N, C-alpha and C positions, 0 to 999 in steps of 0.2 A: 271390586265389589263395594257398593255405596255403604258407608256406615249406617247401621241400624236396619239394613235390608237383609241380612245373611239367613235370617229365620224364614224368609219366604220361599227357600228352595228345598223345603223337607219332602223327601220321598222315600218310602219304605216299600219293598218289592213284596212282601208277603207279611200277614199278621198271624199272631199265635199268643202263647201263653205270656211272652214278655213284651207284648205291644205297647204297654203303657211306658215302659223303659224307652221305646224308640219314638215317642211322641216327640216332635220338633226336631229330630234329628235333622242338620243342614245338609245332607248330602243322600244321594241314594245308596242304599245298602240292604243287604239281606239279614234277617233275624237269626240269631242263635236258635238252636232248637235243643231241649232237654234230652239227654240220652235215656233211652228206654231199657228196662232190664226185665228178664222173665220173673215170673211169680214164683220164685225158689229162694229159699233162705236156709242158712245154716248160722250156728254159732261157734265161735272158736273154741268153746269149752267141749264141743263135741269132737274136737280133734286134740284134747289133752292139755289145753291151756289153763293156768292156775293164776287167778288174780290176786296173788299174795304180795305183789311187788318185790318178790325175791326169785322166784322161777322164771328160767330163761324160756320165753315163749316164742322164740324166733321160728322155730320149725313148725310149731302148732299153728301159728298165724297163717304162714306162707303155705302150708298144707291145706287150710281151709280155703284159700284164694284159689289154690291149683285146682281143688275138687269141684269148686263151683264154676271155674272156667271150662274144665273139662266136660261138665254137664250141660254147657251152653250158656251158662251166665246165671246171675241172680245176685243176691245180697249175702254178704259176709258180716255178722253182727259181732261187735265187741261189747259185751255187756258190761254193767257197772263192776268196778274193781280197779285195782292197780296193776297193770300189765307191764312187765319187764320184757324188752325184746330187742333184737337187733334190726337189721335192714329188713323193710317189708317192700316186695314187689307188687304192684297193682297190675292186673291182666285184664285183657279185654273182656267186656261183658260183665264186670264185676264192680258192684258198689259196696266198698268197705264203709261199714255204718257203726259209728261209735256212739253208743247209748248215753244218755245223761249219767254223770257220775261215773264214767269210764275215764280213766287216766292211763294213758300209753306213755311209758317212759322208756326211752331209747338207750341202750348200752353207752357208757361214757367212755369206753375204750377204743381209740382209734384203730386198734389192730383188728376190731371186729368187723372192719369196713374196708373191703378190698379195693385197691387202686384200679381206676377204669378210665378208658379214653372218654373224653367229654368235652365240654365248652364251660368256660367261666370268664366272666367279665368280658365276653365277647371274642375271646380266642380260642382255638383249637387247643386242648392241653390235656393233663391228667389231673384227677382229683379221687379221692376216697368216694366210695359208693354213698348215696344219699340215704339218710334214714327212711325215707319214703320215695319210691322212685318207680317210672313206668317208662318203657321204651317202645316206640312204633306199636302202641296200644290204641284199640277204638273202643268207644263205649264204656268209659271208666268213670268212677265216681269215688269221692271222699266226702262223706256225709256225716250227719248226726251232731248232737250237742256235747260230744266227748272233747277231752282235752289231750293233745300230743305235745310232749316235752322232749326237745331235742337235745338235751345235755350239752348245751352250748359253751358253757363255762370251762369244759374239760378240753375244748378246742381253740377258744379264742385268745388272742394276746390282748392286753388292756393296757392303755395310757393311764398314766399316773394322774394327769390333770383331769380325768373324767370321773374319777370316783372320789369317795369321801376318804377321810384319813382311816377310819374303822374299815372300811372295805378293802383298802390297800393292805392295810396290816393283814387281813384275812387272807388275801390272795398270797402274799408273801410267804405266810406260814404254812401253804399247802405243801404236802411233801412232793419232792421231785420236780417243783417248778424252777424257773429260772428268771433272774432279774438282770436286765442290762440297762443301766441308767433309769430312765423314767418310764420303761416298758416292762411288764411282766409277762412271762410266757409260760404255759402249763407244763412245758417240759424244754430240756436243752434241745431236743430234736426240732421243735417247733421254732425255738430260736434260729438255728441253722438254716432251716427253710426260709424264714424272713430274710436273713441275712443275704442269701444268694440270690434273691428275687431283685430283678432289675426291670420289671415290666409290671408295676402294680402288685399284685399277689400272685402272679403266674410266673413260676421258675422258668429260666431259659438255659439251653444248652445241655440239658441232662439227657443221656443217650442210652443209658442201661437201667434195667430194672433195679438192680442194687441202688443206683443213685436215688432213683425215686423212692425207693423203700426207706432209704436213709433220712428223708423228711417227710415220712407219711403223716407225723403229727402236724405238719404245716398244710396239708392238702385238705383244707377245711371243706366240707361239702355243703351245698345248699340243703335245707331240710326236705324240702318236696321237690323233687326234680321230675318234671314231665316232659319229655323228649319226643318230637315228631309224633304226636298223639292226635287223635280225632275224636270230637265228640266226648268231652272233658266237662264234669261238674265238680266243683269244689263248694260246699254248702253247709253254713252254719257251723262249722267246726271251730275249735279254739286251737292256734298254733302258737307254741312259745319257746323261747330259749334254743335259737337256731345256731348251729356252728358257723354259718355265714349267712347268705341270703335265705329268706325263709320259703317263699314260694315262687318257683321258678318255671313257668311253662315256656318251652323253647320250641319253635317251629311246630306250633300246634295250630289246629284248626277246630272252629266251633267249640269255644271254651267259655263256660259260665263261672264266675266266681261271686257267690251271692251270699250275704250274711255271714261272712267270714270274720273272726276276731284273731288279730295277729299282736304278739306281744314280744319284743325283744329289748333287752335292758338298754339303757340309754348309752351306757358306754361300749356297747358291743360294736367292734369294728366289722365293717361290711354287713352289719346287721339290718340290710333292707328288708322291708315287708313284702313287697310285691315287685318282681322284675319280670314283665311281659316281654319276651323277645322273640321278634321274627314271627309274630302270630298274626293269623288272618281270622277275622270275625271274633271278636270277644266282648262280653258284657261283665262289667266289673260294678256292682250295685250293693248298697246297703251294708258295707263293711265298716269295721273299726280297726284302725292300724296304729300301733304305738311302737315306733322303731327307733334303733340306735344310728341308722343311716336314712336313705331315701325311703320315702313312705310308697306312693304309687310310681313306678317307674317304667317307661316304654324303652326298649332297646332293640338294636338289629344287627348286632356283631360289630366288632373292633377292626378298623383298619384293613389290611389286605384280606384277612380270614374273613371278615363281614362283607367286603365287596365281593369275594369269590362265592360266598353263599348266596348273595343277592336276593335275600328274602326280607321284605318291608314289615314292619309292624303296621297293620293297616284294618281299618274299618272296626274301630274300638269304641264301644259307649262306656263312659265312666260316670256313674250318677249317684247321688245319695250317700257319699262316703265321708267318713271322719277320719282325719289322721291328728294324733294328739301330740305326736313328738317325731323328730327325724330330721334330716338335712333338708328334705324338700317334701311339699305336701304332694304336689303332682310334678312329675319330672319326665323330661325327653333327654335322654344321652347318659353319659358322654358316648356310650357305645352304639352309635346309630348309622354305621356305615352301610347298612342295607335300606336305609330310609325308613321314615315313618310318615304315614299318610292318612288322611280321613279318620279324624279322632275327634270325638265329642265328649267334653268334661262339663258337668253341670251340677249344681246344688250340691257342693262339696263344702266341708268346714275343716280348716286348719288352724290348729292352736300350739303356738309354741314351737312350731317348726322353723329351722334356721332361716329357710326362704319359703315363700309360698309356692309360686309358680316358677319353676326353674327349667330352663333351656340351656344345655350345655355341650359343647364338642370342642375340637381343636383341629389345627392343620394335621394332615395325615389321615383323618378319618374318611373323608368323602361321604357321599349320602345326602339326601334331600329331605329336609322336614317340611311338609307343606299339608296346607287344607286341615288345620287345627282349630276347632272352635271351642271356646271356653266361655261359660257364662254362670252367673249366680254363685260366686264364691265368696264366702265369709272367713275372715282371718282376724286372729289377735295375737299380740306378743311375738311378732317375727322380728328376731334381732338383726336380720341384715335385710334383704330386699322382698317387698311384696311380689315384684315380678323381675326375673334376670334373664338376660340372653348373654352368655359367656362363651365367646369362640376361642378363649385362652384357657380353657379348663387345664388345670395342673394335676388333679387327682386329690387335691385338697377338699375339705369342706368349705362351704360358704363363710364360715366365721374365720377360717385359717386363710382363705384366698380373698384378699380385698379387691381384686381387680386390677388390670393393667392400664398403662398409659395409651392416649389415643395416638400418639406419635409413634406408628410403627409402620415398617417397610412392606409395601405390596409385594407379593410373589405371584409367579404365574398360576393361572387356574389349570388344575389337572383333576383327575379322578380322585386325588386326596383332599380336594377342596370341600369342606362341607357347606351346605347351603341351607338357610332358615328362612322361609318366605311364606307368604299367604297365611297368616296366623291372625285370628280374630278374637278379641276378648271384650267381654262387656258385663256390666253390673258386678262389679268387684267392691266389696267392703272390707276395709282392714283398719283395726285400731291398733296404734302402737307398733309401728315398724320403724327399723332404723333407716330405710330408704324406700321411696316408694318405686322407682324404676331403675335398672341398670342395664343397658343395652352396650355391648362392645363386639360389633361384628369384625370383620376381616376388611382391610382395605381393598383386596382383590374380590371378595363377596361380602359385601354388606347384608346386615338383616335386612330383609325387604317386604314391603307391603304389610305392615303389621297395623291393625287398629285396635285402640283402648278406647272403649265408650262406657260412660257412665261408672265412674270410680269415685269413692268416698274413702280417703285414706288420710290418717294422721301418722306422722312421721317426723323423724329428725331431719332428714334431707328429702329433697323432691325427686329429682331424677338426673341421672347422667346417661348421655346418649353419644355413642361414637361409632362411626361408619355404620349408619344406618340410613336407608333410602325408603321414601313413601311411607313414612309413619304418620298415622292420623290419631291425634289426641283429642278426644271429644267429649265435653261435658264431664270434666274432671274437677273434684273438689279434694285438692291435695293440701292438707294443712300442715305446714312446715315453716321455719324461719325463712322471711322473705329472701334474705341473702343468700341461701342455699336452695333456692327453689328448682332451677333447672339449668344445666349445662349442655350445649350442643357443640360437638366436634366432628368436623368431617361428615356432616350429614345433608343430605339432599331431598328437598320435597318433603319437609316435615310440616305438617298442618297443625299449627296450635291455635288457630283461630277461637276454638271453643274450649280452651283449657281450664277455663274457671266455669264452674257450675252457676247457671243462672237461678 
């Protein structure tokens, strides 16, 4: 595809409420549609809920949802007040609507959340039940201007380097907590769970319920888990302080995330804002994310579990979003074993994210990432790379992982070999990055057919490219010390004829 021409192939198969968000989408796709609900409404107060911040409203809220679902659907209203609760299950044809000045605070006791079979970080595993969850539901919504607080500080471990002296002292002083060197845990049980993990955050080798129960406090759930649901709307709500990832639609279809605000502390481990995994047809627009890990992240399962699932994340439109902090502004991977394709990202702002546009994977994943289109991205104060492709992802944050060497041995290409190709990026502006570009493909599977067009970047280093084929750099104005502008190692067909903006 020629540089500067990819916008010409826009095609949308139908029009509707969200047609403006599909303007200039450079591939044929079907628009999402808003789920519709019967004109029927109840309030949780009708079912005995008390908004005093003390009363346990778990039964009242879930009873209201059950009653509306049995009636055929409608809206469950959470009015202004402070509502203390345990896990909430969303059911088909129900819109859970938190009004302005409604504050929902979730129980901070891990024992209140049963252990279930689920998926986390792309692997089939067990975790505690999420504070808000749905499974195999259709026509569901989480709406309104209210706030949901996931009591995440009662679940997460904390690294000393990520908090201030006063914050560290406050953590250490918490009753029942446990300190191991430079890490604080909310309980000894949480520490034991961390200790036995050898696959990121998923324990391996546990065979009995008793073994899982012994590390329940480590089995941090995502705050909002939507699994295998159709016709999903998350609109206008504010979500904060999650035990792990905040919003995790998994294997969902026709999903709208609009006007959502997400806040996780900067020190929150695995505190991703949005992880859209193996979903088909999604719209992510007008949102504000401030996270402790990745901001907007697309995934599709990990290694053999992801390949067996074989469900890509596809036909996703991401527009008009802001990410104020996180490991990455827009991210693909590293769990992408089912593939990621036909993604359009436009008109987004990233400030202070460790990296701006981040593509990550490693050998063993498999999966193909392709047909990605990104334009009109504004960034500032990016401590590492404005754009990175790293096929040697080790589980570390970008600031911890400085990248590998170009001198690596080629391996046979198998189903475990990840591929990143046909990715087109244009009109990128970034002030104050550590480095403009970092590409490190695999010798057996280079990053292939990537175009970067019209970029204005100020940075300390220009770019490092290793094992990259058919990369076109067009009309770039990269302001960096001349002696560290660009390095190319084991690259083929790299076009730099227009590397300096005229």
